C-alpha positions as CSV (number, residue, x, y, z in Angstrom):
1,X,-275.1,79.6,128.1
2,X,-276.2,76.9,125.8
3,X,-275.0,73.7,124.6
4,X,-273.6,73.5,121.1
5,X,-273.6,70.8,118.7
6,X,-271.6,71.0,115.2
7,X,-271.6,68.9,112.3
8,X,-268.6,68.7,109.7
9,X,-268.8,66.6,107.0
10,X,-265.2,65.9,104.9
11,X,-266.4,66.2,101.1
12,X,-264.6,63.5,98.9
13,X,-263.4,64.9,96.0
14,X,-263.5,63.0,92.4
15,X,-260.4,63.3,90.1
16,X,-262.2,63.9,87.1
17,X,-264.1,66.6,88.7
18,X,-260.8,68.0,89.8
19,X,-259.1,67.7,86.2
20,X,-262.5,69.7,84.6
21,X,-261.2,72.2,86.9
22,X,-257.5,72.6,86.3
23,X,-258.0,72.3,82.6
24,X,-260.5,75.2,83.0
25,X,-257.7,77.0,85.0
26,X,-255.2,76.1,82.1
27,X,-257.4,77.2,79.3
28,X,-258.1,80.9,80.9
29,X,-254.3,81.7,82.3
30,X,-252.5,80.0,79.4
31,X,-250.6,78.2,82.2
32,X,-250.0,74.4,82.4
33,X,-252.1,73.4,86.0
34,X,-251.5,69.6,87.0
35,X,-253.3,67.8,90.0
36,X,-250.8,67.8,93.0
37,X,-252.1,65.1,95.1
38,X,-253.9,65.3,98.4
39,X,-253.2,68.0,100.9
40,X,-252.0,65.9,103.7
41,X,-249.3,64.8,101.4
42,X,-247.9,67.7,100.1
43,X,-248.1,69.3,103.8
44,X,-245.7,66.6,105.1
45,X,-243.2,67.3,102.3
46,X,-243.3,71.4,103.2
47,X,-242.6,70.3,106.7
48,X,-240.3,68.3,106.5
49,X,-238.0,71.7,105.5
50,X,-238.5,72.5,109.1
51,X,-234.6,72.7,110.5
52,X,-233.7,69.6,112.3
53,X,-236.9,67.3,111.0
54,X,-236.2,64.0,109.0
55,X,-237.9,61.1,108.6
56,X,-239.8,59.2,109.7
57,X,-242.0,61.7,110.9
58,X,-246.0,62.6,111.3
59,X,-247.0,65.9,110.8
60,X,-250.8,67.5,111.6
61,X,-252.3,69.8,109.4
62,X,-254.5,72.2,111.4
63,X,-256.3,74.4,109.4
64,X,-259.6,75.9,109.4
65,X,-262.1,73.5,107.7
66,X,-259.8,69.6,108.4
67,X,-257.6,68.5,110.4
68,X,-255.3,66.6,108.7
69,X,-252.8,64.0,109.7
70,X,-250.0,62.1,107.5
71,X,-246.9,60.2,108.2
72,X,-243.7,59.5,106.5
73,X,-241.6,56.4,107.2
74,X,-237.6,55.9,106.2
75,X,-238.8,54.5,103.0
76,X,-240.4,57.4,102.5
77,X,-243.8,56.0,101.6
78,X,-247.0,58.7,102.4
79,X,-249.7,57.4,104.6
80,X,-252.7,60.1,104.9
81,X,-256.0,60.9,106.5
82,X,-258.2,63.9,106.5
83,X,-261.1,64.9,109.3
84,X,-263.5,67.5,109.2
85,X,-263.5,69.7,111.9
86,X,-261.6,72.3,112.9
87,X,-261.3,76.3,113.2
88,X,-264.4,77.1,111.6
89,X,-266.4,74.1,114.0
90,X,-264.7,75.7,117.3
91,X,-266.5,79.3,116.4
92,X,-269.1,77.7,115.8
93,X,-269.0,76.1,119.5
94,X,-268.3,78.9,121.0
95,X,-270.8,81.5,119.1
96,X,-273.5,78.9,119.8
97,X,-272.3,78.0,123.2
98,X,-272.2,81.6,124.3
99,X,-275.3,83.1,122.5
100,X,-273.0,85.6,120.7
101,X,-275.0,85.7,117.5
102,X,-271.5,87.6,116.6
103,X,-269.6,85.1,114.3
104,X,-266.4,87.6,114.5
105,X,-266.7,88.2,118.2
106,X,-266.5,84.3,118.6
107,X,-263.0,84.3,116.2
108,X,-262.0,87.1,118.1
109,X,-262.8,84.8,121.5
110,X,-261.2,82.0,119.5
111,X,-258.0,83.3,118.4
112,X,-256.9,86.1,121.8
113,X,-256.9,85.8,125.7
114,X,-258.9,87.3,127.7
115,X,-259.1,90.1,130.3
116,X,-261.4,92.2,132.9
117,X,-261.1,95.5,133.3
118,X,-260.8,96.7,136.9
119,X,-260.0,100.1,136.8
120,X,-259.6,102.8,134.1
121,X,-255.8,102.3,134.4
122,X,-255.3,98.5,134.8
123,X,-256.8,95.2,133.5
124,X,-256.1,91.7,135.1
125,X,-255.5,88.8,132.3
126,X,-257.0,85.5,132.8
127,X,-253.8,84.0,133.8
128,X,-253.7,86.4,136.8
129,X,-251.3,89.0,135.4
130,X,-252.0,92.8,135.9
131,X,-251.3,95.6,132.9
132,X,-251.0,98.8,133.8
133,X,-252.1,101.8,131.6
134,X,-250.3,105.3,131.5
135,X,-253.8,106.6,130.1
136,X,-257.1,105.8,131.1
137,X,-259.2,103.2,129.2
138,X,-262.2,103.9,127.6
139,X,-265.2,104.0,130.0
140,X,-267.0,101.6,127.8
141,X,-264.9,98.6,128.4
142,X,-264.9,99.3,132.6
143,X,-265.6,96.8,134.5
144,X,-266.4,94.5,131.5
145,X,-264.6,91.1,130.3
146,X,-263.0,91.8,127.2
147,X,-260.7,90.1,124.7
148,X,-257.3,91.7,124.1
149,X,-256.5,92.2,120.3
150,X,-253.2,93.5,119.0
151,X,-254.7,96.7,119.0
152,X,-257.7,97.2,120.5
153,X,-259.4,95.7,123.6
154,X,-263.1,94.2,122.3
155,X,-265.6,94.2,125.3
156,X,-268.1,91.2,125.6
157,X,-271.9,91.7,126.0
158,X,-273.8,90.8,128.5
159,X,-272.7,89.8,132.0
160,X,-270.5,86.6,130.8
161,X,-267.6,86.0,133.5
162,X,-264.5,85.6,132.2
163,X,-264.0,82.2,133.8
164,X,-266.8,80.8,132.1
165,X,-266.3,82.5,128.3
166,X,-262.5,80.3,128.9
167,X,-263.9,77.9,130.0
168,X,-266.4,77.2,127.0
169,X,-263.0,78.3,124.8
170,X,-261.0,75.5,125.6
171,X,-263.5,72.9,125.9
172,X,-264.7,73.6,122.0
173,X,-260.7,73.7,121.1
174,X,-260.3,70.1,122.7
175,X,-263.2,68.3,121.5
176,X,-262.5,69.6,117.8
177,X,-259.0,70.1,117.6
178,X,-257.2,67.5,120.1
179,X,-259.4,65.1,119.8
180,X,-259.6,65.5,115.9
181,X,-255.7,64.9,116.5
182,X,-255.5,61.9,118.3
183,X,-257.8,59.9,115.7
184,X,-256.4,60.8,112.7
185,X,-252.4,59.9,114.6
186,X,-254.3,56.9,115.4
187,X,-255.5,56.0,112.1
188,X,-252.0,56.7,110.4
189,X,-249.9,55.2,112.8
190,X,-248.8,52.0,110.8
191,X,-249.5,50.1,114.1
192,X,-252.6,51.5,115.1
193,X,-251.0,53.4,118.2
194,X,-250.0,56.4,118.7
195,X,-247.2,55.6,121.1
196,X,-245.5,53.9,117.6
197,X,-245.3,57.5,116.1
198,X,-241.3,58.5,116.6
199,X,-242.5,62.4,116.6
200,X,-245.5,65.1,115.5
201,X,-244.7,68.3,113.5
202,X,-247.6,70.8,113.9
203,X,-248.0,72.9,110.8
204,X,-251.3,75.1,109.1
205,X,-252.4,78.1,110.6
206,X,-254.3,76.6,113.6
207,X,-250.8,76.1,114.8
208,X,-250.4,79.8,115.6
209,X,-252.9,79.6,117.8
210,X,-252.1,81.0,121.7
211,X,-253.3,77.9,123.0
212,X,-254.4,74.6,120.3
213,X,-250.5,73.5,120.3
214,X,-250.1,73.6,124.1
215,X,-253.4,71.4,124.4
216,X,-252.5,69.2,121.7
217,X,-248.8,68.5,123.2
218,X,-250.1,68.0,127.0
219,X,-252.7,65.3,125.3
220,X,-249.9,63.6,123.1
221,X,-247.7,63.8,126.0
222,X,-250.1,61.2,127.7
223,X,-248.6,58.6,125.2
224,X,-245.0,59.6,125.6
225,X,-244.9,61.6,121.7
226,X,-242.8,64.7,121.5
227,X,-244.7,66.9,119.3
228,X,-243.5,70.8,118.2
229,X,-244.6,73.7,115.8
230,X,-242.8,73.5,112.6
231,X,-241.1,76.0,110.8
232,X,-241.2,75.5,106.7
233,X,-238.4,76.5,105.1
234,X,-236.9,77.9,108.1
235,X,-238.4,81.0,107.8
236,X,-242.2,81.1,107.0
237,X,-243.5,79.3,110.5
238,X,-246.0,76.3,110.3
239,X,-247.8,78.5,107.8
240,X,-247.2,77.6,104.0
241,X,-246.5,74.0,104.1
242,X,-248.8,72.7,101.4
243,X,-247.6,75.2,98.8
244,X,-244.1,74.5,100.0
245,X,-244.7,70.7,99.9
246,X,-246.5,71.0,96.2
247,X,-243.6,73.1,94.5
248,X,-241.1,70.6,95.7
249,X,-243.1,67.9,94.5
250,X,-243.0,69.1,91.2
251,X,-239.5,70.3,90.9
252,X,-238.8,66.5,92.0
253,X,-239.9,65.4,88.9
254,X,-243.6,65.5,88.8
255,X,-246.8,64.6,90.0
256,X,-246.7,63.3,93.3
257,X,-249.1,60.5,93.7
258,X,-248.2,58.1,97.2
259,X,-250.0,56.0,98.9
260,X,-253.2,56.8,100.5
261,X,-255.1,55.8,103.6
262,X,-258.7,56.2,103.6
263,X,-260.5,54.0,106.1
264,X,-264.2,53.5,104.4
265,X,-267.3,54.3,106.9
266,X,-265.4,55.7,109.8
267,X,-267.2,58.9,111.0
268,X,-266.2,60.9,113.5
269,X,-266.7,64.7,114.7
270,X,-269.7,64.6,112.3
271,X,-267.8,63.9,109.3
272,X,-265.9,61.0,106.9
273,X,-262.4,60.2,107.4
274,X,-259.7,59.8,104.7
275,X,-261.5,62.3,102.2
276,X,-259.0,62.6,99.7
277,X,-259.3,66.3,98.8
278,X,-257.0,67.7,95.6
279,X,-255.3,70.5,95.0
280,X,-254.5,72.3,92.1
281,X,-251.0,73.4,91.5
282,X,-250.0,75.8,88.5
283,X,-246.2,75.1,87.3
284,X,-243.7,76.3,84.3
285,X,-242.8,73.5,82.0
286,X,-240.1,75.6,80.7
287,X,-237.8,72.9,80.4
288,X,-239.1,71.6,83.3
289,X,-236.7,73.6,85.4
290,X,-235.8,72.9,88.7
291,X,-236.5,75.4,90.9
292,X,-235.9,75.9,94.8
293,X,-237.5,77.5,97.6
294,X,-234.3,79.8,99.3
295,X,-232.5,77.0,98.8
296,X,-230.4,76.6,96.1
297,X,-231.7,73.0,94.0
298,X,-233.7,70.5,95.0
299,X,-233.0,67.2,92.9
300,X,-233.5,64.3,95.4
301,X,-236.2,63.0,97.4
302,X,-234.3,62.6,100.5
303,X,-233.6,64.5,103.6
304,X,-230.9,64.0,106.1
305,X,-230.4,65.7,109.4
306,X,-226.6,67.0,108.6
307,X,-226.1,69.0,105.1
308,X,-227.1,66.7,102.6
309,X,-229.2,64.8,101.5
310,X,-230.1,60.9,102.4
311,X,-229.5,59.7,98.9
312,X,-226.3,61.7,99.0
313,X,-227.3,64.2,95.9
314,X,-227.8,67.6,96.4
315,X,-231.1,68.1,98.4
316,X,-233.0,69.9,101.2
317,X,-231.5,69.0,104.5
318,X,-232.5,69.7,108.2
319,X,-229.2,72.0,109.0
320,X,-231.1,74.6,106.2
321,X,-228.0,74.2,103.8
322,X,-227.4,71.6,100.4
323,X,-224.6,69.9,99.1
324,X,-223.0,72.2,96.8
325,X,-222.3,75.0,99.0
326,X,-223.5,76.7,102.5
327,X,-226.5,79.0,102.6
328,X,-225.9,82.5,104.0
329,X,-228.4,82.8,107.6
330,X,-231.0,85.2,106.9
331,X,-229.9,86.0,103.6
332,X,-231.0,84.9,100.0
333,X,-229.5,82.0,98.5
334,X,-225.9,81.7,97.0
335,X,-225.7,83.5,93.2
336,X,-225.3,81.0,90.4
337,X,-225.3,81.6,87.2
338,X,-226.0,77.8,86.6
339,X,-229.5,77.3,88.4
340,X,-232.6,79.1,88.0
341,X,-234.3,82.0,90.2
342,X,-235.2,81.0,93.4
343,X,-238.8,80.4,94.4
344,X,-239.5,82.6,97.5
345,X,-242.5,82.5,100.2
346,X,-244.7,80.3,97.4
347,X,-244.0,82.9,95.2
348,X,-243.0,81.9,91.7
349,X,-240.5,84.5,90.1
350,X,-237.8,85.5,87.8
351,X,-235.9,83.6,84.4
352,X,-236.7,80.4,86.0
353,X,-240.6,80.4,84.9
354,X,-240.4,82.8,82.5
355,X,-243.3,84.0,80.5
356,X,-245.0,80.8,80.8
357,X,-245.7,81.7,84.6
358,X,-248.0,84.6,86.1
359,X,-246.5,87.7,87.4
360,X,-247.0,86.9,91.3
361,X,-249.0,83.8,92.7
362,X,-249.5,84.9,96.3
363,X,-248.3,83.2,99.5
364,X,-250.5,80.2,100.3
365,X,-251.9,80.2,96.5
366,X,-250.1,77.9,95.0
367,X,-252.7,75.0,96.2
368,X,-255.7,75.5,97.6
369,X,-258.4,72.8,99.0
370,X,-260.9,71.9,96.4
371,X,-264.8,72.4,97.8
372,X,-267.0,70.7,95.6
């Protein structure tokens, strides 16, 4: 086993460069393209659609390339920061420290738990539990440490011990995700102290990991801070927060340009904090229709825990309803001839967007980080 050092850098994009990309997309697709703000700022708007959440709160967007944090207060100013280093760096560290030279196997070790095949009919998981099988296991995995995937057991090469692989995996996640989470929250906290943050919502693909959320929650417990995994729009889990926030921002009245927090000269995890990477998002300007996401309408910038927006107008609420009626649990929005078709799961469709919008924008493709 080797010692690994990973370096990640956050590239700060320029608005003029992003505008050039938006103009090129618009000319090729015939659809209006506008800059939608920074990723962490959009993610917090998407996280606020989690049932039971309302401002003030902070979010941690745990992705593949960066760990982003943002905080929103009662008067709704958003402060955000972006730190380099996330899931891809964890994979790199695992691959280097175990000497695998197999990137996909390192990715599997990061994503799935381990087990030891003790006989052809049973395995012992890393938590000590034993699983039996009615049919004999393949001889190639006998007496080997394996990665327990959904549909297969992937044996590890060499004589790697289960405890050693587990230690390397957890250490890599702590050095990247936990360290970046604490640094990011300290930067967006109004006082610079993590204890002054009300609570934290975890979003992003890495929030689906089987142990990263628990590692972060345990670390934040030392600061008496409660953290939990988001459920965007009450149906998407922690994914799709950025795409949801971009559409919400547009439907609320156009481009979202909140306050930014870009600490200069602050280097960590091999990168510069505060990289304000912008996303381009497509949106139909067909009468600037007020689109909705699994809900009827979004006109207000306020969220509330009851069943009404903070400003008293129609809007998303923490309970999953809207002031003009009730959302049917587990079903589509109530029909309304006066309101446009719903925007569901990050896909724009229906008469609300008309012929000015492509046939389908796939889930999560509404906005993406632009790399320079």
